[in-house]
N, C-alpha and C positions, 0 to 999 in steps of 0.2 A: 799465632800471637794473640794474647788476650786483649779484649777491648778495654779502653779506659773507662773509668766510672762515668755514669750518666751526668751530664751537666744540669739535669733537673734536680731540684731540691723541694722537699715538702715542708710546709709551714705547720703541719699537724704532727703529733706524735702518735704513730700507728699503734703503739703499745699501751697507751694510757686509757684507762676506763673513762666513761662518760661520752658526751657528744661534743665533737669538735668540727668547726667549719673553717676551712682554710684554702690553700692553693698548692698546686704543683707548679713551681716557678722555673721557667726556662729562659735564661738570659738571651737577649737578642740585641742587635745593633742595626737600626734602620735610619732612613732619612728623617723619619718623624720622631724617633726616640733613640738617641745615640747609646745610652745606657739603659735600655728597656728590658722588659721581660714579657713573655707569654704567660698569662695567669690562668691556669686551668682549675676551676672550682672543684673542691673535694670535701666530702663530709665523711667522718669516721664515727661510728656508733659502736661502743665496746662495753661489754659487761662480763668480766671474768673470762675463764677458760671456755673454749669451745671452738667450733669451726669458724672459718672466715669465708664470707660471701663477698665477691666483688660484683657490683652492679654498674654497668656502663651503658651510656647512651651517647648520641652525638658522634659516633664513629664516623658517620656521614652527617654533615651539618644541616641538611634539609629534611631530616627524618624526625618529626616533632613529637610523635606519640611517646617515644621513650624519654626524650629530653624533658617533656612536660611532666610525665609521671614521676621521674626521678627528682626533678626540682621540687615537686610537691612533697615527696617522701623525705627530703632533707630537712624539712621544717616540721615533720610530724612524728618521725620515728624516735622513740625515747629509749634511753639506755636500759631502763628497767624492763623493757619489753624484749630485750635481745639476750640470747644465750651464745656468747662468743663475740664475733665482730662482723659488722657490716660496713663495707667501704663503698661509697656512692660517688661515682663520677658522671654527672649528667651529660657533660659535653667533652668527650675525649679529645675531639678535634675542635677546640674552641675557635681557632681562626676560621674554620669552615662554617661553624654555627653562627658566628657573628656576621659572616658574609651572606648567610642564607643560602649556602651552596653545598653541593655534595663534597666538593674538594676544598682544600685550604685556600683562603683568601690571601695567604702570604706567599706560598710557593707552588700552588696548584696541585699539591700532593693529595693523593687518595689514601687516607690513613689505612683503610682496610685492604690495600694492596701494597703495603709498605713494611710488613713484618718479615723477619724479626726486628728490623730497624737498624739504625747506625748512630752511635753517639757523636760521630763526626760528620753526619750527613746534614740534610736540610731540616727545617723545623719539624716537618711531618715525620721524617725518619728518626729524629731524636725522640719524639713522643712515642713512636712505636717501640723503640729500644727500651725506654723507661718502663713501659708496661710489660714488655717481655722479660726484662731482667730484674725488675723490682716489684711490680704490682702482682703479677701472676704467681711468682714463687711464694708469696705470703698468703695466697688464696687457696681454698679447697674447692670451691664451686664458683663458677663465673656465669653471669647472665648478661648477654650483650643484646640490647634492644634495637632492632632495626625495623624499618618499614620501607615503602617504595620510594619515598622522596618525591621530588617534582616530576620525575619521568615515568614512574610506575605506580600502579595500584595493585595491591596484593591481598588475598584473603588472609584473615588473621590466624597465625599458627605459631606454635612453639616447635623448634626444630633441633634435631641432632644429626649426627653423621655416622656412616659406617666406619668403624675403627678396628685396628688390628687387635686391640685388647677387648675381649668380649665383655668382661665385667665393666670396664669403663664405658663401653657402648651401651650396655644395659642400664647403667645408672643415669647416663645422659638422656636416653630415650624416656625413661620413667619421669625424669624431670621435665622433659618437653611436654609430655602428656599432662603432668600435674600442673603445669603452667595454667591450664584450664581455658585455653582459647578454643573457639569452635572447631579448630582443626589442629592435628599434630602431624609433623612431617619428618620423614627420613629424607634429608635433603642432599641432592647432588650439586656440588659447586663447580662452575666452569673453570675457575682458576684458583684452586685452593691453597697453593703453596705459600702465597704471601698474605693470607688472611689472618686476622686476630684469632679466629677459630683454631687454626692449625698451630699457632704459637702457644695457645692454651693446651690443646689436646696433646701436643708433643711433649709437654711437661707432666703428663699423666693426670691432669686436672679434669674435673667434670665441667663440661661446657654445654650451655643451652643458648641457642640463638632464637630470635623471633623475626617474623614479618607481620606488621600490624596495621596495614592500610597503605596510605600514600597520598599522592597528589600534592605533596608539599604543604600539608596542613594536618590537622587532627579534627576529630568529631567527638561529641559526647560519647558515642558508642565505642569508638576506638580507644578513647582514654579509659573508659570503664573497663574494657577488656584488659588493657595494659596494667592498670593499677591493681586489678584483681589478680592478674598473673604474677606480678612482682610479689604480692603478699603470699600467693600460693607457693611460689618458688621458695621463699624464706621459710614457710611452714614445712614444706616437703623435706628440706634439707636440715631441719632442726634448729634454725636460727631464731624463730619466734614460735609462740604457742598458737594453737587454733586448728580449725578443720579446713582442709582444702575445699574450695568452693568451685564446683564444676559447672559448665554451662547447662542451661535448662534443657536444651536439646542434646541428644547423644553426640559425643565428640566423634568426628570423622578422622580416621588415621590414614594418611597419604604417604606415597612413596614416589620419589623421583630417582629412578634407577640409573639413568644415564643422560647424556647430552641431548638425546632426541626429544626430551621433554621441552626443550627450548625451541621456539619458532622464531627465527631471525629473518629480518627483511632483506631481500635482494634487490629492492627497488626503493626509490625516493618518491614521496608524494603524500597524498591525503589518505589517512587510515580510517576504514570503517570496520568495526568489529561486529561480528554476527552473534556473539554470545556475551552475556554479562558474567562478571566475576562470580564463581561458585556454580555456574551452570554445568550440567553434564554434557559432554560432547562425545561423538562417536567417530571412529576412524573413517576418514574420507569426507566428512562434512566440511563445508566451507566455514572457516572460522574468522576469516578476515579478507578484506578487499583493499587494494591500494590503487588510488586513482592518479593518473598522470596529470599534474596541475598546469602543465605548459600548453595544453590544448583541450578543447571540448570535443565531445563525440567519440571519445576513445574508451573502449570497455576497460574495466579495472582488471588488475591481476588478482587472481584468487589464490588464497593460501588455505590448504586443507589440513585437517588434523591427521597426524601420522600415528595416532594411538587413541584408544578409549581412555576416558578419565573425566576430570573436571578442569575448568579453566581456573587455574590457581593464581595467575598474574596476567596483567595486560599493560601495554604501553598506555600512559596517561595522556600525553599531548596527542592531538590528532595529526600533527605533522610528523612524518617519519622519514628517516634516512636509511640508506643501505647499511646493514650491520646492526641496526637497532633490534632488540628483542621486542616483538610485538605481542607475544603470548607465551604462556607456560602451561603445559598440560601435565597434571599429576595423576598417577594411578590411585584409585580408591582401594585400599587394602582391607579395611574393616570399619565398622561403626561400633564405637565403644560406649555402651550404655551404662 
C-alpha cells in the first residue's frame, strides 16, 4: 500500500529562479498550540538549469558547526553565483535544535535514526519521510553536516561510504576529499539502515557527510573548516565557480573498515583519555582509563587499542556509562599532498 502524501508543505517555490527564504511547515496540535506548526527554515537559491545540491545541518540539534555555517550561507549566497539550484536547510530537526539537544524536544526522536520515515508517525518520522520522498528526489548531490555534539569530539573530516555502485562510491569519495577538511574518511556506520545517508544513497544520489568537531559548541577554526568545505563542495559539483581550496597541510585519508574501530565502555565511572584527538596510537597501548567513583584506592580499568591508527573521536564528557563510545580509532590509508 502506498503512503499518503506528506503533511509537510513548503512556503517556497523550488522551481522559481532567485533567492527565497521560507519554511517547511508541519501541522501539529499541542497543549501550547492547538492549531500550530513546526516551522523548518529553508532557503532556495536557483539560477536556471543545472544540478541541485541539498545542504543540510541540524540533523542532530546540538551539532552547531553545520547549523552556523549554513545559517550564514543563507544570507550570503546570491542567485547570480549559482549554476542550477542550492537548497539549504540549516536545521532539519528544528525541535532538537531549539532544545539544544541531539534528539527532538517534542517527541525524543533521533532524526538520523528515523529514515525513511513515516507520514503517519511522530514529528521526527514525518520530517524524515518528507526528506526521503520530497527533498532527496529533487537533489543530485547532498551534503549533511555533522559534528560530535555535546557528547563527542571528532577530528574534522569529510566522509563517504562503501557502496554497491562503484561509480556512485567514487563520486562520493571524491566529494568527501574535495570538501577540504584536514581528513577524509571512508566511514563505517554502526547502525546504517535508518540513517539519512542510506535514504540518500539508496536513491542513487551522491552523498557526503562530515564530522567537524564537537563538545556542543563551535570554534573559529571549526567554522572556518566548515564554511570552506561547503564552498568547496559546491565548486566540486559545479554549482558555483571557483577553485577548491585544500588545507595547507597534506590531507590525511582514513578508513574505518569495521566495528572494531569503536571502543565502547563496559564500565561506569570517570574517564581519563591517554591520547588527544588526532594522535597516532599503536595496538596494545593504553588509550583510556575508567575510575570507579564509588570508592577511593581502586585501580582504574584500562582500555587498550585493538588496532594501529589515529584517535579519530573521543567521548567529550568525563563521566562515562556502560555502552558509551569512549574512542574511535581509524586506519591511516594515505596522505594526500
